C-alpha angles and dihedrals in degrees: 000000000000103000106176138003132190126185133187126189091345107156110296090352115094099177130356134163123179118179138178096029121191143205092281119033130181133207112192130182145123123272110295095020094113103254096131091040089057092045093052090049091060091046095049092051096045091046090054090051091053097046094044109106091350115145111320094345109139101172120113117249089248090054094049091047092052088050094047094046090047095052098035095052094026096223124153092231128012093235086074086074093068110103113264112256095016117139094196130064127263113266131189129184127180133174117210121177089344090304125115127238112182139162141166138187141163136234093273094059112117113168104338134080114194100175109064132137120192119175096152117120123247106284124211096181126092131235120200135193118215108204124214088251121063117238108202094091089046095044099117095037092055094049092046092049097050103030102038109020097029089210133153113250106089112047128213093272088066095038096048090047092052092050090050090052091054089072107096119234115272119257115238126017123344127218105312088220089068097047095096091044093053091047091055091047092051089053092056096048100028093211141033141252118242133184116230106209092191095065095018096236140121121239136187114227126200112178109307091340123098123196132191111256089232091061094047120102114263095231091055091051092051093053093041090059090060091051092050092052089053090047098050092046094239085129117052138175096290101039124127118225122201113196121189113203100340086186093066110115094349123114120238098255090050090049089054090048092047093053088052091052091050088051090053091049091054092054083082119045100288115123122208132204118192128190113195148154095196125117089198091058092050095046091049093050090045088056090049095048092049092044096046094034093230132138117252107183115209131188119201117208124192133192092258093067096257126135132196128188129209142142127255090213087069106032148338109267124259103242139122095264092057092038092053092051091051090047094055089048090054092045090054093050089051091049090053089058 
């Protein structure tokens, strides 16, 4: 698991330290506060660790990191990731399975990182990033844009996800640990997504009916993606899943069920990071933490560059998203009288 992270002068984040991370971890903040930025930093670092020395990969970890930062944040030179106006270099520290992964570079860095420390053991498992927007209906467009045109537009979170979805579902039984999660997912979507290799398109199937992926609800497509990644064994018992705005295009009942599924997945060794600005997501996770007596660390970001850590097992965080929800509730009570 990712245990601790510390950032300095990384994009919109001047200083941030988040310790004692758990199985489920939450990043909350308004638009522009840096929550997706933070989520991507974790993903880019962990993905570098995973690719390093895997199979026939011959690149140095520093080369892999530069490439991952370049395509995840889509910057012409990685020095552009250093916080504007900062006098000191960007610094990143992460502890994973009690091993350190650290790097640093200044504004002049182009395609080279000289200060990197990677003590993490070779990793066989996969992490995945589930963006706010689904990718099934954009499958061909993303592949064409990245593999042929090599253009910015769809960052590595989208491209890596599409490549993972290309793997067909495994024949026979999947990991028994995921059986309950997949049953719960199936109840939400009442069907499954399948790739037709003949016409090179995705379809949603419900019973004997087959629907074009373009006419399928976006929420169903997003949830189906997770089911497919469990079914094709891209995700296993020690994977890390990063989810950006799970509430997007999903109705409240499905969001509640989705949070319960994530809790079941983390009963194994899977770790989850969620970036959200939904009071509904926070409240559901708060209830799960209290009910199951588990820690769910949360970090709140604001548009002034501040960060505050707390735990949903103890309390709902003090931030503008929660405060606005309470304000509307109080306004409703006042209106009734």
